[in-house]
C-alpha positions in Angstrom: -54.3 20.2 -2.5 -50.9 21.9 -3.6 -50.5 24.5 -1.2 -48.3 27.4 -3.5 -51.1 26.5 -5.9 -53.6 27.3 -3.7 -51.5 30.6 -2.3 -51.4 31.5 -5.5 -55.1 31.4 -6.5 -55.9 32.9 -3.5 -54.0 36.1 -4.3 -55.7 36.3 -7.8 -59.2 35.7 -6.5 -57.8 38.7 -4.4 -56.3 41.2 -6.8 -58.7 40.1 -9.8 -62.0 40.7 -7.3 -63.4 36.9 -8.0 -63.7 34.1 -8.9 -64.2 34.3 -13.4 -61.3 36.3 -14.1 -58.9 34.7 -11.3 -59.4 31.1 -13.5 -59.4 33.2 -16.7 -56.2 34.4 -15.8 -54.4 31.6 -14.8 -56.5 29.3 -16.8 -58.2 27.3 -14.6 -61.7 26.3 -14.8 -64.1 28.5 -11.9 -64.8 24.9 -10.0 -60.6 24.0 -9.2 -60.3 28.0 -8.5 -63.6 27.6 -6.1 -62.1 24.1 -4.7 -58.6 24.8 -3.8 -59.8 28.6 -2.1 -62.1 26.3 -0.1 -59.3 23.6 0.5 -57.3 26.6 2.2 -59.9 28.2 3.6 -60.4 24.4 5.4 -56.7 23.6 6.1 -55.9 27.1 7.4 -59.9 27.3 10.2 -60.6 30.2 9.3 -62.5 31.9 5.9 -60.3 34.3 4.1 -63.4 35.7 1.6 -66.5 36.7 2.1 -68.7 35.6 -1.0 -71.4 37.1 -2.3 -73.4 36.7 -6.1 -71.4 40.1 -7.1 -68.9 40.6 -5.7 -65.6 39.0 -3.2 -64.3 40.5 -0.7 -61.5 40.1 1.9 -61.6 38.9 5.7 -59.4 40.3 8.6 -57.5 37.1 7.8 -57.6 37.1 4.3 -55.8 41.0 4.4 -53.3 39.7 6.5 -52.6 36.2 4.5 -53.3 38.3 1.5 -49.9 39.7 2.2 -47.4 37.0 3.7 -49.1 35.0 0.5 -47.5 37.6 -1.8 -44.2 38.1 0.1 -44.1 33.7 0.0 -44.5 33.9 -3.9 -42.4 36.4 -4.5 -39.4 34.7 -2.8 -40.9 31.3 -4.6 -40.1 33.2 -8.1 -36.9 35.0 -6.9 -35.7 31.5 -6.0 -36.5 29.2 -9.0 -35.0 32.4 -11.3 -31.7 32.4 -9.6 -32.0 28.4 -9.6 -32.5 28.8 -13.1 -30.2 31.5 -13.5 -27.2 29.3 -12.0 -28.1 26.1 -14.1 -27.3 28.6 -17.3 -24.8 30.8 -16.3 -22.1 29.9 -14.0 -22.4 32.1 -10.5 -22.0 31.2 -6.7 -19.9 29.5 -5.1 -17.6 26.5 -6.9 -15.8 23.8 -4.4 -13.4 22.1 -6.7 -11.5 18.6 -4.7 -7.7 18.2 -6.0 -4.7 16.3 -5.1 -2.0 18.3 -2.8 0.7 18.6 -5.7 -0.6 18.4 -8.8 -3.7 20.6 -7.5 -0.8 23.2 -6.9 0.9 23.4 -10.3 -1.7 22.4 -12.8 -6.1 23.0 -11.1 -5.0 26.6 -9.0 -4.3 27.8 -12.3 -7.0 26.3 -13.7 -9.7 27.7 -10.8 -8.0 31.4 -11.3 -8.3 31.7 -14.9 -11.6 30.0 -14.6 -12.8 32.5 -11.5 -11.3 35.7 -14.1 -12.9 34.4 -17.1 -16.6 34.1 -14.7 -17.1 37.2 -12.2 -20.1 35.5 -10.6 -18.1 32.8 -9.4 -16.8 32.6 -6.1 -14.1 29.5 -4.9 -12.5 27.8 -3.0 -10.0 24.9 -3.8 -9.5 22.1 -1.8 -5.6 20.0 -1.7 -5.9 16.7 -0.2 -4.5 13.4 -1.7 -7.0 11.2 0.7 -10.5 10.5 -1.5 -13.5 12.9 -0.8 -17.2 12.5 -0.4 -18.4 14.7 -3.1 -21.4 14.7 -1.4 -21.3 15.2 2.8 -18.9 17.6 2.0 -20.2 20.1 -0.8 -17.9 19.6 -3.4 -19.2 20.7 -6.8 -16.3 19.0 -8.8 -12.9 16.7 -8.0 -10.2 16.3 -10.0 -9.0 12.2 -9.3 -5.6 9.5 -10.1 -6.1 6.6 -10.4 -9.1 3.8 -12.0 -12.4 4.9 -10.3 -14.6 3.2 -8.0 -17.2 4.6 -7.0 -19.8 4.8 -9.6 -22.2 6.8 -8.5 -20.5 10.0 -9.9 -19.9 11.5 -13.0 -16.9 11.6 -14.9 -14.8 13.1 -17.5 -10.8 11.6 -18.5 -8.9 14.2 -19.5 -6.0 12.8 -19.0 -4.2 10.2 -18.0 0.2 9.9 -16.0 2.4 7.1 -15.8 4.5 5.4 -12.5 7.8 5.7 -12.9 10.8 4.6 -10.9 13.6 7.5 -10.8 16.7 8.4 -9.5 19.3 10.9 -10.3 22.1 10.8 -12.9 25.1 10.8 -10.6 23.0 8.0 -8.3 23.2 6.6 -11.4 26.7 6.8 -12.7 27.4 5.3 -8.3 25.6 2.2 -8.6 24.6 0.2 -11.3 21.5 1.4 -12.9 18.5 -1.5 -12.4 17.5 -3.5 -15.4 14.5 -6.0 -13.4 12.9 -5.2 -10.4 15.3 -7.7 -9.0 18.5 -5.2 -9.1 16.4 -2.9 -6.4 17.8 -5.2 -3.4 20.9 -3.3 -4.4 19.3 0.1 -4.0 18.8 2.9 -2.0 15.0 3.4 -2.6 13.2 6.0 -1.3 9.2 5.7 0.0 6.9 8.0 -1.1 3.9 7.3 0.8 0.9 9.0 -1.0 2.0 6.4 -3.5 2.5 2.8 -1.7 1.5 2.9 1.9 3.8 -0.1 2.2 6.3 -0.7 0.8 6.1 -2.4 -1.2 5.9 -1.8 -5.5 4.5 -3.2 -8.4 5.9 -4.0 -12.0 3.9 -5.7 -15.0 6.3 -6.7 -17.4 5.3 -8.5 -20.3 5.2 -11.6 -19.7 4.9 -11.2 -16.1 4.0 -9.0 -12.8 6.0 -9.0 -9.6 6.1 -6.8 -6.3 9.5 -5.8 -4.5 8.8 -5.3 -1.1 12.0 -3.4 0.7 13.2 -1.3 3.2 12.9 2.4 2.7 16.4 4.2 2.8 14.0 7.3 3.5 9.9 7.5 3.8 8.0 10.3 3.2 4.6 11.1 2.5 5.2 14.8 0.1 6.3 14.5 -2.7 7.9 17.4 -3.3 10.7 15.8 -0.4 10.4 12.3 -2.0 12.4 14.0 -5.4 14.4 16.0 -3.9 15.7 13.5 -2.5 16.2 11.9 -5.4 17.2 14.5 -7.7 20.1 14.9 -4.4 21.7 11.6 -5.5 20.0 10.1 -2.2 18.3 6.7 -3.8 15.7 5.8 -6.9 11.6 6.8 -5.8 8.2 5.7 -7.3 6.3 8.8 -8.2 3.2 9.8 -10.9 5.2 10.9 -14.1 3.3 14.4 -13.8 5.3 15.1 -10.4 9.0 14.5 -12.1 8.3 15.8 -16.2 10.2 19.3 -15.3 13.1 17.3 -13.8 13.0 14.8 -16.7 13.3 17.2 -18.9 15.9 19.3 -17.6 18.2 15.9 -16.2 17.3 16.3 -12.8 16.4 12.7 -12.7 15.9 9.6 -15.2 13.5 7.2 -15.6 14.0 3.2 -15.1 12.9 0.2 -15.5 10.1 1.9 -17.8 9.1 -1.8 -19.1 8.6 -2.9 -16.1 6.0 0.3 -14.9 2.5 -1.1 -14.4 -0.6 0.9 -17.4 -0.8 4.5 -16.9 -3.8 5.8 -14.1 -6.7 7.8 -15.7 -6.8 10.9 -14.8 -10.5 12.3 -14.6 -13.1 15.2 -13.5 -16.0 13.8 -11.1 -19.5 14.8 -10.1 -22.5 14.2 -8.6 -24.8 12.4 -11.2 -27.8 14.9 -11.2 -29.9 14.4 -14.7 -29.4 18.7 -14.9 -25.5 19.5 -14.2 -25.6 23.3 -12.9 -23.8 25.8 -15.3 -19.7 26.1 -13.3 -19.5 22.2 -14.1 -20.1 22.7 -17.4 -18.7 25.5 -18.1 -14.6 23.9 -15.8 -15.1 20.6 -17.8 -15.2 22.7 -20.9 -11.8 25.0 -20.2 -10.1 21.7 -19.2 -11.1 20.1 -22.2 -9.8 22.7 -23.8 -7.0 24.2 -22.6 -5.4 21.8 -21.5 -3.7 18.4 -21.5 -3.0 16.4 -18.7 -2.1 12.8 -20.3 2.1 12.8 -18.8 2.8 9.3 -21.2 4.9 10.6 -23.7 7.7 12.1 -21.9 10.8 13.7 -22.7 14.0 13.4 -20.8 16.7 14.6 -21.5 20.5 12.8 -22.3 23.2 13.2 -20.6 21.8 15.0 -18.5 21.3 18.2 -20.8 18.7 20.2 -20.8 16.3 20.0 -23.9 13.6 21.6 -24.7 9.9 19.3 -25.0 6.8 20.0 -25.2 4.2 21.0 -22.6 0.7 20.3 -22.0 -1.5 23.0 -23.5 -1.3 25.5 -19.9 0.6 23.2 -18.1 2.7 25.5 -15.4 6.7 25.5 -16.1 8.4 24.5 -13.3 7.8 20.7 -11.0 5.1 19.1 -12.9 
């Protein structure tokens, strides 16, 4: 027996004063109404209605149960209405996860825009370079950079980024520009551990792939620190292209070994794979697709260190990216 259905039938019988009018309102047969009420009373172990040939009246237990049943059914209707509204209109708490630097530079401004557009939504942005479990951690959507391994999530491709080796022009003026990965043995290397957990860089030339192990001159888990040290002439570092767009455009850094770069890494929006995606997730995905260009593959570099304008991605901030 469906408890809520039986409860609704009981309320209808009590309000209309009879089984037949309740059956007509609910578009049920009279025997079905009788069976549901009898089943409800058997479950509760008490009589809720006094029946005569001409009328139906509430017992004392039935009167008390009617008050609570009305409240429960109203709560259920309210919950269903709220769920339906959230399905059709963005509202409620929206939790987004993103990598630290990408989140700070590109996702945070987008979240501000999203919250300004959808006033019924409250947002939370979690910045971390670890891979989050969306379901266990209550995350609605995450930005992922790299090849996706978990197929249980739905995903929307929104861009790609190269893995580039960069150095400052003044460093390259002092030291010979490397032409092959083997030349890196003669250089000071900066290890950004979020990119390369071990002191090893991978390369993919036209005809071969190679791995270069090295003893780093400087090690950090911060992209800002690695890039800053490279800009000050501290050596070469492998980073993601989106992290150095501005430094390349203004000539603070230059890319070396571009022909040896591995394939670009995809950028995805991922969210729990369900048949009914919430309106806030759909709206956020649509906002990214319509206002952002997160393809950090075709990069503009300053020639000879003189600043030169580049075409920024739609909605991209003008600071280091």
